[in-house]
C-alpha positions in Angstrom: 51.6 2.7 -33.6 54.2 0.2 -34.9 52.5 -3.1 -35.5 55.5 -5.0 -34.0 54.7 -3.2 -30.7 51.2 -4.9 -30.4 50.7 -8.3 -28.9 47.8 -10.5 -30.0 46.4 -13.0 -27.5 43.7 -15.2 -29.1 42.8 -16.6 -25.7 42.1 -13.1 -24.4 39.9 -12.2 -27.4 36.3 -13.2 -26.8 35.9 -14.2 -30.4 38.9 -16.5 -30.2 41.3 -17.1 -33.1 40.2 -16.0 -36.6 40.5 -18.2 -39.7 42.9 -17.3 -42.5 40.0 -16.7 -44.9 38.4 -14.2 -42.4 41.7 -12.3 -42.1 42.2 -12.3 -45.9 38.7 -11.0 -46.4 39.2 -8.1 -44.1 42.7 -7.4 -45.5 41.1 -7.0 -49.0 38.6 -4.5 -47.5 41.3 -2.6 -45.7 43.5 -2.5 -48.8 40.7 -0.9 -50.7 39.2 1.4 -48.1 41.9 1.7 -45.5 41.4 1.3 -41.7 38.0 2.7 -40.7 38.2 2.2 -36.9 41.3 2.3 -34.8 42.3 -0.7 -32.7 42.5 -0.5 -28.9 45.6 -1.5 -26.9 46.5 -1.4 -23.2 49.6 0.3 -22.1 52.2 -1.8 -20.3 55.4 -0.7 -18.6 56.9 -1.2 -22.1 56.1 -2.7 -25.4 54.5 -4.9 -26.6 51.1 -3.4 -25.9 48.2 -5.8 -25.4 45.6 -5.6 -28.1 42.2 -5.5 -26.3 40.0 -4.7 -29.3 40.7 -5.1 -33.0 42.6 -8.4 -33.2 41.5 -9.2 -36.7 42.4 -5.7 -37.9 45.9 -6.1 -36.5 46.2 -9.5 -38.1 44.9 -8.2 -41.5 47.3 -5.2 -41.3 50.3 -7.5 -40.8 49.1 -9.7 -43.7 49.1 -6.6 -45.9 52.7 -5.8 -44.8 51.7 -2.5 -43.0 54.2 -1.3 -40.5 51.9 1.0 -38.5 48.2 1.1 -37.5 46.0 3.7 -35.8 45.5 2.7 -32.2 43.8 4.1 -29.1 46.1 3.5 -26.1 44.2 2.8 -22.8 45.8 3.4 -19.5 46.8 0.2 -17.6 43.7 -1.6 -16.3 42.8 -4.9 -14.6 42.4 -7.9 -16.8 38.7 -8.0 -16.0 38.3 -4.4 -17.2 40.3 -5.2 -20.4 38.0 -8.2 -21.0 35.0 -5.8 -20.6 36.3 -3.4 -23.2 36.9 -6.4 -25.6 33.4 -7.8 -25.1 31.6 -4.4 -25.4 33.6 -3.8 -28.6 32.3 -7.1 -30.1 28.8 -7.4 -28.7 27.1 -6.0 -31.8 29.0 -8.2 -34.3 27.0 -10.9 -36.1 29.7 -13.5 -35.8 30.0 -13.3 -32.0 28.7 -16.6 -30.7 26.7 -17.2 -27.5 29.6 -19.4 -26.1 32.0 -16.5 -26.7 29.7 -14.2 -24.8 29.4 -16.8 -22.0 33.2 -17.2 -21.6 33.7 -13.4 -21.7 31.1 -12.8 -19.0 32.7 -15.4 -16.7 36.2 -13.9 -17.4 35.0 -10.5 -16.4 32.5 -11.1 -13.6 33.5 -14.6 -12.2 31.6 -17.9 -12.0 28.6 -16.5 -10.0 28.0 -13.0 -11.2 25.2 -10.6 -10.2 23.1 -10.9 -13.3 21.4 -7.5 -12.8 24.9 -5.9 -12.7 26.1 -7.7 -15.8 22.9 -6.8 -17.7 23.2 -3.1 -16.7 26.9 -2.8 -17.5 26.6 -4.6 -20.9 23.3 -2.9 -21.9 21.5 -6.3 -22.2 18.5 -7.8 -20.5 18.8 -10.1 -17.5 17.2 -12.8 -19.6 20.0 -12.4 -22.1 22.6 -12.8 -19.4 20.8 -15.8 -17.9 20.6 -17.5 -21.2 24.4 -17.2 -21.7 25.2 -18.5 -18.3 23.0 -21.5 -18.7 25.3 -22.7 -21.4 27.8 -23.6 -18.6 25.6 -26.6 -17.8 25.6 -28.0 -21.3 28.0 -30.4 -23.0 30.2 -29.1 -25.8 28.2 -30.6 -28.7 25.0 -28.9 -27.4 26.9 -25.6 -27.1 28.1 -26.0 -30.7 24.5 -26.3 -31.9 23.5 -23.2 -30.0 26.4 -21.3 -31.6 25.2 -22.6 -35.0 21.7 -21.3 -34.3 20.0 -24.7 -34.2 19.1 -24.4 -30.5 17.9 -21.3 -28.7 17.5 -20.0 -25.2 14.1 -21.7 -24.7 15.6 -25.0 -25.8 18.4 -24.7 -23.2 15.8 -24.0 -20.5 14.1 -27.3 -21.4 17.4 -29.2 -21.6 18.3 -28.1 -18.1 15.1 -29.8 -16.8 16.3 -33.1 -18.3 18.9 -35.4 -16.6 22.4 -34.8 -18.0 22.6 -38.2 -19.7 19.3 -37.5 -21.5 20.1 -34.0 -22.8 21.8 -34.8 -26.1 18.9 -37.1 -27.2 16.4 -34.4 -26.3 18.5 -31.8 -28.1 18.4 -33.9 -31.2 14.7 -34.4 -30.9 14.2 -30.6 -30.5 16.2 -29.9 -33.6 14.5 -32.5 -35.7 11.0 -31.5 -34.7 11.7 -27.7 -35.1 12.8 -28.5 -38.7 9.4 -30.0 -39.2 7.7 -26.9 -37.9 6.9 -28.2 -34.4 7.7 -25.7 -31.6 10.0 -26.4 -28.7 7.1 -26.0 -26.3 5.2 -28.7 -28.0 8.2 -31.1 -28.0 8.9 -30.4 -24.3 5.2 -31.0 -23.4 5.3 -34.4 -25.0 8.5 -35.5 -23.2 8.6 -36.6 -19.6 11.5 -34.6 -18.1 13.1 -35.0 -14.7 10.2 -35.4 -12.3 11.6 -35.6 -8.7 9.8 -33.2 -6.3 12.0 -32.4 -3.3 10.9 -32.5 0.3 11.3 -29.8 2.9 14.5 -31.3 4.4 16.1 -31.5 0.9 15.1 -27.9 0.1 16.6 -26.6 3.4 19.9 -28.5 2.7 20.0 -27.1 -0.8 19.5 -23.6 0.4 22.4 -23.9 2.9 24.7 -25.4 0.3 23.9 -22.7 -2.3 24.7 -20.1 0.4 28.0 -21.8 1.3 29.1 -21.9 -2.3 27.9 -18.4 -3.1 25.7 -19.6 -5.9 22.5 -17.6 -6.6 20.2 -19.3 -9.1 17.2 -17.5 -10.5 13.9 -17.9 -8.7 12.5 -19.9 -11.7 15.5 -22.3 -11.5 15.0 -22.7 -7.7 11.3 -23.3 -8.0 11.8 -25.7 -10.9 14.3 -27.7 -8.8 11.8 -27.9 -5.9 9.2 -29.2 -8.3 11.5 -31.7 -9.8 11.7 -29.9 -13.1 15.3 -28.9 -12.8 18.2 -31.3 -12.0 20.5 -30.8 -9.1 23.5 -30.6 -11.5 21.8 -27.6 -13.1 20.8 -25.9 -9.8 24.2 -26.2 -8.1 26.4 -26.1 -11.2 28.3 -29.2 -10.1 29.1 -32.6 -11.6 27.2 -35.6 -10.3 30.4 -36.8 -8.7 30.9 -33.6 -6.7 27.2 -33.6 -5.6 27.6 -37.2 -4.4 30.7 -36.2 -2.4 28.5 -33.5 -0.7 25.7 -36.0 0.0 23.3 -34.5 -2.6 21.9 -37.5 -4.3 18.4 -36.3 -5.1 
């Protein structure tokens, strides 16, 4: 396929935009060994075709001055299905970050996906899916530390139990203590997190609100919230301002 017939959309690609160094590195490999795997594109009524897998290979081929590249042409599909192909193509790559996976899951399955379905279709565990979706509750600087490998899924679980304004300080403590050989469990056990057990009336109100908004937290999140271990922001996936508007101030 002619390279000028392929459209690259970095916003569509779950790995985002690539650095020039990354493209040049692949270009050197392709110059020496050729293209090992064809790229995937989606057919449109006419060119350009949308690249759905192989963005860096296309960019590297253009850098090398190639005019054509081997491509698998998929029949027209929904944007969600195209995102699914893109994510499945990239899941095994070492440089795919948890935040990339989170955004791709939401793009494919929506804000409140069936975690069992996602796990089955992506060939991952439900715990893996839950860990990615929990990142939605975190601020950007915490997400960056997860992407860098400094915070893990268990750390995020503990951070969700803290009040939003306390999470960054707790995240810093977790990273510092882990560097000293102290486990996340030991750190969390020494810190008093959000302790605000809910009453029957509050639990019933929360159940109805979750139903109205189509949000289905895991049973551990729900029980943690009832016990005061999980904040309302984490349970409902809403900002404090939104919860206040709805009358949820506990």
